[in-house]
N, C-alpha and C positions, 0 to 999 in steps of 0.2 A: 377161716373169717369167723368171729364170735356171732352168737345169736344176733339178729338182726329183726327189726321192725319197720313196718311201713308207717307213712305219714299219720295215716287216720289213728294209728294204734298211740302213736305218740303224742296225737293229739288227744286222744280219749284220755291217755292217763296222765296228761297233764292239765288237761283244762283249756290248752290253747287253741286257737283256730288253727283251720288249714292256711288260712291266707298269710297271719301272724308268720307261720312256720319257712311258706315258701319266700317271705320278704325276708327274716333273716337268714335264709340261703341264699337268695340274692344280693345281698350286703355285706357276705363272708361274716356274721354274728353265728351263726351255727351252722357249719358245713355238714350235709349227710357223709357217715364215713363210707357209703358205695353205692351203687346203683344195682338196679336189677337188671335183667336180660333185657326187658321191658323200656328200660331207662325209669325205673321208677324208684326214687329216694329211698335208702336203708338208712335207718339208724340203729346203732347201739345203746347198750344201758350206759356208755361211759358220756353218748350224746344227751341222753337222758338226764344223765345229771350234769351235764353244761346247761341243758335249756332249765333245770329247775333252779341254778343259782342265777340267771336270768331273770325268771320268773319271778325269784325271791327279791331281786333288786327292784321292778318297776315298781310296785307299792311306794318305794321308798324314793323315788323321783329319778332315778338315774337315768342318764341317756342312754341312746343306743352305743356312742362312742363311749361313754365310761363302763358300760357293759362289756364293751369288745376289751378295753385296758385290762380291767379284771380278769378276765378269759385269759388274756396271754400272760399276766403273772402267774395265773395259775400253770398255766403249760410251763413257764419258767421253773415253777417252784417244784413240778412233776419232772422236769428233765434234770433235775439236781442244781440249779440256780439258786441255791435258796438264800444268800446272805441279801442281795437286793430284794428277791421277792418278798421274803422277810418283812422288810421295812416298807414296802408299798403294802403288802395287805396288813401292817399295823394301820397304818395311815387311812386305809379302806376301811377297816373295823370302827375306826375312830369317828371316821366321816358317817357312817351307817349307823353308828349310837346317837349320835346328834341328829340326825334325821329320822329316827326311830322316836327319841323324847321328845321332839316336833311333834309327830302324827299323835303321840299318847296325851300331849296337851291340848291337842286338838279335837281328840276325843273325848275327854275330860269336858271342854266348852260343849259338845254337843250334847253329851248326856245332862248337863247343867240345863240348856236349852230345852230339853224333851223333858225334862222334871219340871219346868217353867211351865212351858203349856199344858201338862199335866195338870198343874193347879187352877188352871183358868176356867 
């Protein structure tokens, strides 16, 4: 088995809470790669990469279901099922770009507001 880390280390490395990681395990979004003899969750670098995908989707407003959908597509691509996966990934990328543009626009408005307040 590859090198593993406990949930606390994974939380530290990602800036996510233990509660969130446990919830992701409960709903099947991020299942640990193994368990210690004492029953503690064990995560690998692959699990860390999956969690970073999830963490990067959160600010764009993706639902847990959508996160799971993308992870399944990434798994399919890793398994060699590239034709359909590539199409779905392109759709996800286009959607993520639109969401990012909306956030950039909101940030511009927030900056304008702050500048307006500074002039008062």
